[in-house]
C-alpha positions in Angstrom: 18.4 27.0 -57.1 19.6 27.0 -53.5 19.8 23.8 -51.7 17.5 23.3 -48.8 19.2 22.9 -45.4 17.7 20.2 -43.1 18.3 21.1 -39.4 20.0 18.3 -37.7 17.3 18.0 -35.1 14.6 17.5 -37.6 14.9 13.6 -38.0 14.6 13.0 -34.4 11.7 15.5 -33.9 9.7 13.8 -36.7 10.7 10.2 -35.2 9.2 11.2 -32.0 6.2 12.8 -33.5 5.3 9.6 -35.5 6.0 7.5 -32.5 3.4 9.6 -30.4 0.8 9.7 -33.2 1.1 5.8 -33.6 0.6 5.3 -29.8 -2.1 7.9 -29.5 -4.2 7.0 -32.5 -5.9 10.4 -32.5 -9.4 10.9 -34.1 -8.4 14.2 -35.6 -4.9 14.0 -36.7 -4.7 17.6 -37.7 -5.8 19.0 -34.5 -3.8 16.6 -32.5 -0.8 17.5 -34.4 -1.2 21.0 -33.6 -1.6 20.3 -30.0 1.3 17.9 -29.9 3.8 20.5 -31.4 2.5 23.3 -29.2 3.1 20.9 -26.2 6.5 20.0 -27.3 7.5 23.5 -27.9 6.3 24.6 -24.3 8.2 21.8 -22.5 11.4 23.5 -23.3 10.6 26.6 -21.3 12.3 26.7 -17.7 9.8 26.4 -14.9 12.2 28.5 -12.7 11.8 31.6 -15.0 9.8 34.3 -13.4 6.4 34.2 -14.7 2.7 34.5 -13.7 1.0 31.7 -11.8 -1.4 31.2 -14.8 1.6 30.7 -17.0 3.1 28.2 -14.6 -0.2 26.3 -14.4 -0.2 26.2 -18.2 3.1 24.8 -18.4 2.2 22.0 -15.9 -1.0 21.1 -17.8 1.1 20.9 -20.9 3.3 18.4 -19.2 0.1 16.4 -18.4 -1.0 16.4 -22.0 2.6 15.2 -23.1 2.5 12.4 -20.7 -0.9 11.3 -21.9 0.2 11.6 -25.6 3.2 9.8 -24.9 2.0 6.8 -22.9 -1.5 6.5 -24.2 -4.6 5.1 -22.2 -4.2 1.4 -22.9 -1.7 -1.1 -21.5 1.9 -0.2 -21.7 5.1 -1.2 -20.1 7.5 0.2 -17.4 10.1 0.4 -19.8 8.1 2.8 -22.0 7.0 4.8 -18.8 10.7 5.1 -17.7 11.8 6.2 -21.3 9.1 9.0 -21.3 10.1 9.9 -17.6 13.7 10.3 -18.6 12.8 12.3 -21.6 10.9 14.7 -19.4 13.6 14.9 -16.8 11.1 14.0 -14.2 12.2 12.7 -10.7 12.5 8.8 -10.5 11.8 8.9 -6.8 8.3 10.0 -7.5 8.0 7.3 -10.2 8.8 4.8 -7.5 6.2 6.3 -5.4 3.5 6.0 -8.0 4.5 2.2 -8.6 4.1 1.6 -4.9 0.8 3.4 -4.7 -0.8 1.5 -7.6 1.1 -1.7 -6.8 2.4 -1.9 -10.2 4.7 -5.0 -9.7 4.4 -6.5 -13.3 6.1 -5.1 -16.4 2.7 -4.4 -17.9 1.0 -1.4 -16.6 -2.5 -0.1 -17.1 -1.9 3.4 -18.2 -5.2 4.8 -17.2 -4.5 3.7 -13.6 -0.9 5.0 -13.8 -1.9 8.4 -15.2 -4.6 8.9 -12.7 -2.2 8.3 -9.7 0.4 10.6 -11.4 -2.0 13.5 -12.0 -3.4 13.0 -8.5 -0.1 14.3 -7.3 -0.7 17.7 -8.9 -4.3 18.2 -7.8 -6.1 19.0 -4.5 -9.2 16.6 -4.7 -10.2 13.6 -6.6 -12.8 15.6 -8.6 -9.8 17.8 -9.9 -8.0 14.6 -10.9 -10.7 13.1 -12.8 -11.1 16.5 -14.6 -7.5 16.8 -15.3 -7.5 13.3 -16.9 -10.6 14.3 -19.0 -8.7 17.1 -20.5 -5.4 15.1 -20.8 -7.0 12.0 -22.2 -9.0 13.9 -24.8 -7.6 13.2 -28.3 -9.2 16.0 -30.0 -9.7 19.7 -29.0 -13.5 20.0 -28.8 -14.8 23.6 -28.8 -17.5 22.6 -26.2 -15.2 20.9 -23.9 -13.0 18.0 -23.2 -14.6 14.5 -22.8 -13.8 10.9 -21.9 -15.5 7.6 -22.9 -17.9 6.5 -20.3 -16.0 3.3 -19.8 -12.7 5.0 -19.3 -14.4 7.5 -17.0 -16.0 4.9 -14.9 -12.8 2.7 -15.0 -10.6 5.8 -13.8 -12.9 6.9 -11.0 -13.7 3.6 -9.7 -10.0 2.8 -9.4 -8.9 6.1 -7.8 -12.0 6.1 -5.4 -10.8 2.6 -3.9 -7.4 3.8 -3.2 -6.6 5.2 0.5 -4.1 8.0 0.1 -5.3 10.0 3.2 -3.2 11.3 5.9 -2.7 8.8 8.7 -4.5 9.6 11.8 -1.4 9.7 13.8 0.0 12.7 11.9 -2.6 15.0 13.6 -1.7 16.7 16.8 -5.2 17.8 17.6 -7.9 20.1 15.7 -7.3 20.3 12.0 -3.6 20.8 11.8 -1.4 17.9 10.7 1.9 17.4 12.7 5.2 18.2 11.0 5.7 15.7 8.1 9.1 14.7 6.3 10.0 17.4 3.8 11.4 16.9 0.4 14.6 18.4 1.4 15.3 15.3 3.6 14.6 13.0 0.8 17.4 11.4 -1.2 16.5 12.6 -4.6 18.0 10.5 -7.5 17.8 12.7 -10.6 16.8 11.2 -13.9 19.7 10.5 -16.4 20.5 13.8 -18.5 19.0 13.8 -22.1 19.0 16.6 -24.7 20.2 20.1 -23.6 17.1 21.7 -24.6 14.7 19.5 -22.4 13.5 20.4 -18.9 16.4 20.4 -16.4 15.8 18.0 -13.5 16.3 20.8 -11.0 13.6 22.9 -12.7 11.0 20.0 -12.5 12.0 19.3 -8.9 11.0 22.7 -7.8 7.4 22.1 -8.9 7.5 18.6 -7.4 9.0 19.8 -4.0 5.6 19.6 -2.3 4.8 16.3 -3.9 8.0 14.7 -2.5 6.9 15.8 1.0 3.9 13.6 1.0 5.5 10.2 1.7 4.3 8.8 5.0 4.6 5.5 6.9 2.1 2.9 5.8 -0.7 2.2 8.4 -3.7 0.1 8.6 -7.1 1.5 9.5 -9.3 0.0 12.3 -11.5 -1.7 9.8 -8.5 -3.6 8.2 -8.1 -1.5 5.2 -4.5 -1.1 4.2 -3.4 2.5 3.4 -1.1 3.0 0.4 1.4 4.7 2.6 1.4 8.0 0.9 -0.7 11.2 1.3 -1.9 12.2 -2.2 -4.6 15.0 -1.9 -5.6 14.5 -5.5 -6.8 11.0 -4.6 -7.6 11.2 -0.9 -9.4 8.7 1.3 -11.3 5.6 0.1 -14.8 6.5 -1.3 -17.7 4.2 0.0 -19.2 1.7 -2.7 -22.6 3.3 -2.5 -21.1 6.7 -3.4 -19.1 5.2 -6.4 -22.3 3.5 -7.7 -24.1 7.0 -7.6 -21.3 8.5 -9.6 -21.4 5.6 -12.0 -25.1 5.9 -12.7 -24.7 9.8 -13.2 -21.7 9.2 -15.6 -23.8 6.7 -17.6 -26.8 9.0 -17.7 -24.6 11.7 -19.2 -23.0 9.4 -21.7 -26.3 8.5 -23.0 -27.1 12.0 -23.9 -23.6 12.6 -25.4 -23.0 9.6 -27.6 -21.2 7.6 -25.0 -19.0 10.4 -23.6 -18.6 12.1 -20.2 -17.7 15.8 -20.7 -15.8 18.0 -18.3 -18.9 20.1 -17.7 -20.7 17.1 -16.8 -18.4 16.6 -13.9 -18.5 20.2 -12.8 -22.4 20.3 -12.9 -24.1 20.7 -9.6 -26.1 17.6 -10.3 -22.9 15.4 -10.3 -22.7 13.4 -7.0 -19.6 14.2 -4.9 -16.7 12.4 -6.3 -14.6 12.9 -3.1 -15.0 10.8 -0.1 -17.7 12.2 2.3 -16.5 13.3 5.6 -19.2 12.1 8.0 -17.4 13.4 11.2 
């Protein structure tokens, strides 16, 4: 009988898989495992390869699911965040920006809040950010859509809705066009430490993050005394009013009452859903 040859990389792969499964606590371990290994395989594909826009979007969404799988949606530590950040070769300047926006000063970090801000850098509206979190946080692949528990949904939306990540008024030169804002090319990018050869290269990820790093702006205070975060994040935007937030909460809880305590992505996309982004009264 021929002896079985065990690949040198197998023990490390299994170690990462077991750690991710323990942290994520998936309800359906079989489907979760299938998604995990599909995600792990996709992360090795270079983002600089010439591919269709849909392929690139798929790779980005795979990255979001990996982050959610690895970090979970409870309370974690900065040490764990930075370990995952390094494993994925993501830019540490971006991580510092997220820490600043969320005012994450302690070692313990609420991962729902952290991931909400992180995903907001890749989306164009607060509604898109909540939808992306709904997909990334979902622990099983439901045939009828992705979902979050209503408590997580309300917590996520309520937190992001109160952040002010809008453009400062003084960056507008007139009309609807913003003045020139500092670009990523002028920023001092500090690459993540190199990890395994097969993982995403820092330069590859920075290409997709170039527009993200251009959004850093000087902190300002609004006329009503509210302190801006100092960063423009389109996927979060301006602060949403308390009245609007409460209307969204009522809607989410009504949806959850009909869906065993969960809010689905199709609930958020439904025309009956109150507007999630700040309403422009101008």
